[in-house]
C-alpha positions in Angstrom: -118.7 52.1 -1.5 -117.1 55.5 -1.7 -113.6 53.8 -0.9 -114.0 51.5 -3.8 -115.1 54.3 -6.1 -112.0 56.4 -5.1 -109.6 53.4 -5.4 -111.1 52.9 -9.0 -110.5 56.5 -10.0 -107.0 56.3 -8.6 -106.3 53.1 -10.6 -107.7 54.7 -13.8 -105.5 57.8 -13.2 -102.4 55.8 -12.7 -103.1 53.7 -15.9 -103.8 56.9 -17.8 -100.4 58.5 -16.6 -98.7 55.2 -17.6 -100.2 55.2 -21.0 -99.3 58.7 -21.5 -95.7 58.3 -20.5 -95.4 55.2 -22.8 -96.9 57.2 -25.6 -94.5 60.0 -25.1 -91.4 57.8 -25.1 -92.6 56.1 -28.3 -93.0 59.6 -29.9 -89.4 60.4 -28.8 -88.1 57.6 -31.0 -89.7 59.0 -34.2 -91.3 55.6 -35.1 -91.4 56.3 -38.8 -87.7 57.1 -39.1 -86.8 54.3 -36.8 -88.7 51.8 -38.9 -87.1 53.1 -42.1 -83.6 52.9 -40.6 -84.1 49.4 -39.2 -85.4 48.1 -42.6 -82.3 49.4 -44.4 -80.0 47.8 -42.0 -81.9 44.5 -42.3 -81.7 44.9 -46.2 -77.9 45.2 -45.9 -77.7 42.2 -43.7 -80.1 40.0 -46.0 -78.3 41.0 -49.2 -74.9 40.6 -47.7 -75.7 37.3 -46.1 -77.0 35.9 -49.3 -73.9 37.2 -51.3 -71.5 35.7 -48.9 -73.5 32.6 -48.4 -74.1 32.9 -44.8 -75.1 29.4 -43.5 -77.0 28.0 -40.5 -80.5 28.8 -39.6 -79.6 29.7 -36.0 -77.1 32.3 -37.3 -79.6 33.8 -39.6 -82.1 34.1 -36.8 -79.8 35.5 -34.3 -78.4 38.1 -36.6 -81.8 39.1 -38.0 -83.2 39.6 -34.5 -80.1 41.3 -33.2 -80.1 43.6 -36.2 -83.7 44.6 -35.8 -83.6 45.2 -32.1 -80.3 46.7 -31.9 -80.7 49.1 -34.8 -84.3 50.1 -33.6 -83.1 50.8 -30.2 -79.9 52.8 -31.4 -82.1 54.8 -33.9 -84.8 55.5 -31.3 -82.1 56.7 -29.0 -80.5 59.0 -31.6 -84.0 60.5 -32.3 -84.7 61.2 -28.6 -81.3 62.9 -28.1 -82.1 65.0 -31.3 -85.4 66.0 -29.6 -83.5 66.9 -26.5 -81.0 69.0 -28.3 -83.6 70.9 -30.3 -86.3 71.2 -27.8 -86.1 74.9 -27.6 -86.4 75.3 -31.3 -89.1 72.8 -31.5 -91.2 75.0 -29.3 -91.0 77.7 -31.9 -92.5 75.7 -34.7 -96.1 74.6 -35.2 -95.3 71.1 -36.4 -93.0 70.3 -33.5 -94.3 72.4 -30.5 -96.4 69.4 -29.2 -93.4 67.1 -28.9 -92.8 65.7 -25.4 -90.4 68.4 -24.2 -92.1 71.6 -25.6 -95.3 70.3 -24.4 -94.0 69.8 -21.0 -95.1 66.0 -20.9 -91.5 64.9 -20.3 -88.5 66.8 -18.8 -85.3 67.4 -20.8 -83.3 65.4 -18.2 -85.5 62.5 -18.7 -85.4 62.6 -22.5 -81.5 63.1 -22.3 -81.1 59.8 -20.2 -83.8 58.0 -22.1 -81.9 58.7 -25.4 -78.5 57.6 -24.1 -80.0 54.4 -22.5 -81.5 53.3 -25.7 -78.4 54.1 -27.7 -76.1 52.2 -25.3 -78.6 49.2 -25.1 -79.0 49.2 -28.9 -75.2 49.2 -29.7 -74.7 46.5 -26.9 -77.2 44.3 -28.7 -75.6 44.9 -32.1 -72.1 44.2 -30.6 -73.4 41.0 -28.9 -75.3 39.6 -31.9 -73.5 41.1 -35.0 -70.0 42.1 -33.9 -68.0 45.1 -32.9 -68.0 47.0 -36.3 -71.9 47.2 -36.6 -72.0 48.5 -33.0 -69.4 51.1 -33.8 -71.4 52.3 -36.9 -74.5 52.6 -34.6 -72.5 54.7 -32.3 -71.0 56.9 -35.0 -74.4 57.2 -36.6 -75.8 58.7 -33.3 -72.8 61.0 -32.9 -72.8 62.3 -36.4 -76.7 62.8 -36.2 -76.7 64.6 -32.9 -73.4 66.4 -32.5 -72.6 67.1 -36.3 -75.8 67.4 -38.2 -78.2 68.8 -35.6 -76.2 71.9 -34.8 -75.6 72.6 -38.4 -79.3 73.0 -39.2 -79.4 76.5 -37.8 -76.0 77.5 -39.5 -75.8 76.4 -43.1 -78.0 75.0 -45.9 -75.5 72.4 -46.6 -76.8 70.6 -43.3 -79.0 68.4 -45.6 -75.9 66.8 -47.2 -74.3 66.3 -43.8 -77.6 64.8 -42.3 -77.8 62.3 -45.3 -74.6 60.6 -43.8 -76.1 59.3 -40.6 -79.3 58.6 -42.5 -77.4 56.3 -44.8 -74.8 54.7 -42.3 -77.3 52.2 -40.9 -77.3 50.1 -44.2 -73.7 49.4 -43.2 -74.7 47.9 -39.9 -76.1 44.9 -41.8 -73.4 44.5 -44.4 -70.4 44.9 -42.1 -71.9 42.0 -39.9 -71.3 39.5 -42.8 -68.6 41.1 -45.0 -65.2 39.3 -44.8 -62.1 41.1 -43.6 -60.6 42.4 -40.4 -60.5 45.9 -38.7 -62.1 48.4 -40.9 -62.1 46.3 -44.2 -65.8 45.5 -44.0 -66.6 49.1 -44.4 -65.3 49.0 -47.9 -67.6 46.1 -48.9 -69.3 47.0 -52.2 -72.8 46.0 -51.1 -72.6 48.3 -48.1 -71.2 51.2 -50.3 -73.9 50.6 -52.9 -76.7 50.7 -50.2 -75.1 53.7 -48.5 -75.0 55.6 -51.8 -78.6 54.6 -52.6 -79.8 55.9 -49.0 -77.7 59.1 -49.2 -79.0 60.2 -52.6 -82.7 59.0 -51.9 -82.8 61.4 -48.9 -82.1 64.5 -50.9 -85.4 64.8 -52.9 -87.2 63.5 -49.9 -85.8 66.2 -47.5 -85.9 69.0 -50.1 -89.6 68.4 -50.6 -90.0 68.5 -46.7 -88.1 71.6 -46.5 -90.2 73.3 -49.1 -93.5 72.3 -47.4 -92.3 73.4 -44.0 -90.3 76.5 -45.1 -92.2 78.9 -43.0 -92.1 76.7 -40.0 -88.3 76.1 -40.5 -87.9 79.9 -40.8 -89.6 80.2 -37.2 -87.2 77.9 -35.7 -84.1 79.5 -37.3 -83.2 76.4 -39.5 -81.2 77.2 -42.5 -82.8 74.9 -45.2 -82.3 75.3 -49.1 -85.7 77.0 -49.5 -84.7 79.6 -46.9 -82.4 81.2 -49.4 -84.3 80.2 -52.5 -87.7 81.9 -52.4 -88.3 81.3 -56.2 -87.7 77.6 -55.8 -85.3 77.3 -58.7 -82.4 75.7 -56.8 -84.6 73.5 -54.7 -86.3 72.1 -58.0 -83.0 71.6 -59.7 -81.6 69.7 -56.6 -84.7 67.5 -56.5 -84.5 66.7 -60.3 -80.6 66.0 -60.1 -80.8 63.8 -57.0 -83.8 62.0 -58.5 -81.9 61.4 -61.8 -78.8 60.2 -59.9 -80.8 57.6 -58.1 -81.4 55.7 -61.4 -77.7 54.7 -62.0 -77.2 54.0 -58.4 -80.1 51.7 -58.3 -78.4 49.7 -61.2 -75.1 49.2 -59.4 -76.2 45.8 -58.0 -76.4 44.4 -61.6 -72.7 45.2 -62.0 -71.5 44.1 -58.6 -73.7 41.4 -57.5 -75.2 40.0 -60.8 -75.8 36.6 -59.1 -78.5 38.2 -56.9 -79.9 41.1 -59.1 -81.3 41.1 -62.7 -84.1 42.5 -64.7 -86.6 42.9 -61.8 -84.2 45.0 -59.8 -83.1 47.0 -62.9 -86.5 47.6 -63.9 -87.7 48.8 -60.5 -84.7 51.1 -60.2 -85.4 52.8 -63.7 -89.2 52.9 -63.5 -89.2 54.2 -59.9 -86.5 56.6 -60.5 -88.2 58.0 -63.6 -91.4 58.5 -61.5 -89.5 60.5 -58.9 -87.8 62.6 -61.9 -91.2 63.3 -63.3 -92.7 64.4 -60.0 -89.5 66.6 -59.5 -90.1 68.1 -62.8 -93.8 68.7 -62.0 -92.6 70.5 -58.8 -90.3 72.7 -60.9 -93.2 73.8 -63.0 -95.6 74.4 -60.2 -93.5 75.3 -57.1 -96.5 74.6 -54.8 -96.7 72.9 -51.4 -99.0 70.3 -53.0 -96.5 69.4 -55.7 -93.7 69.2 -53.1 -95.9 66.9 -51.0 -96.3 64.6 -54.0 -92.6 64.3 -54.4 -92.4 63.5 -50.7 -94.9 60.6 -51.1 -93.2 59.7 -54.2 -89.9 59.1 -52.3 -91.8 57.1 -49.7 -93.0 54.8 -52.5 -89.7 54.6 -54.2 -87.4 53.3 -51.5 -89.4 50.5 -49.9 -90.7 49.4 -53.1 -87.3 49.3 -54.7 -85.7 47.5 -51.7 -88.7 45.0 -51.7 -88.1 43.9 -55.3 -84.2 43.9 -54.8 -84.5 41.6 -51.7 -87.2 39.3 -53.2 -85.2 38.8 -56.5 -82.0 38.3 -54.5 -83.7 35.7 -52.3 -85.2 33.9 -55.4 -81.9 33.8 -57.2 -79.8 33.0 -54.1 -81.9 30.5 -52.3 -84.5 28.9 -54.6 
């Protein structure tokens, strides 16, 4: 009987350790960010496929599955590498000190190899299912995120602008898979450029809000964010308002470049959601509180998925039905 009890305890312990390891690995990928990045890549594929009249159900299925799996793995790998690079700084901040490396749940070497493996496999899946250019974009996204953006976070407040580039590039994973042309020509596809611009600008009020809410924590970690040199919040508020305003004309670009897939629904969503974000940013400018910044943050979370949902639905209705 005692041997059976001991064996059960050992099994429970092993299961708990396995569960803890899996949980830590999932945490490394920053699931929220990975989900957003994957959705934006998929939107690029869907809109581009409809515009260029991609045919064949099997082609659609293979490309959608490849886009989702490849982008998710590549994004997860980039996030893991980011945690590996910043683990010493993460240990200094309250909101990140419980991450896998600072909390000693995972070793730095494990996280490094885990991140590299996900990046390589994800890029390989994209190459196999979508082509070379989408895979190269995924690789460059990881490099620009980990090697260019991450080191700048402790050096200059312009890091947010640099970081918006790898945040926006995944939209082109989908568009370059279906855009015509050889070599680097698919990179100039207007759909890809429109979605890149949308993602680039959308990130600014989103991350300025985060930077304001977490300014004390960022200072502990030595990060140079805009609120670090803007105690009054004047410049932060102005940047939020300007970038929110800029989102409106950008969200109307599809009506000019792909009118067969976009119309009043996409236009109305872009204007109304953009005005909502502008109003929330103006409200922050008046109050300068963490709560008003949090409202801008949640407003941005509402803006992008809702706009993209309307855009894709209208494009599907116009392009298929």
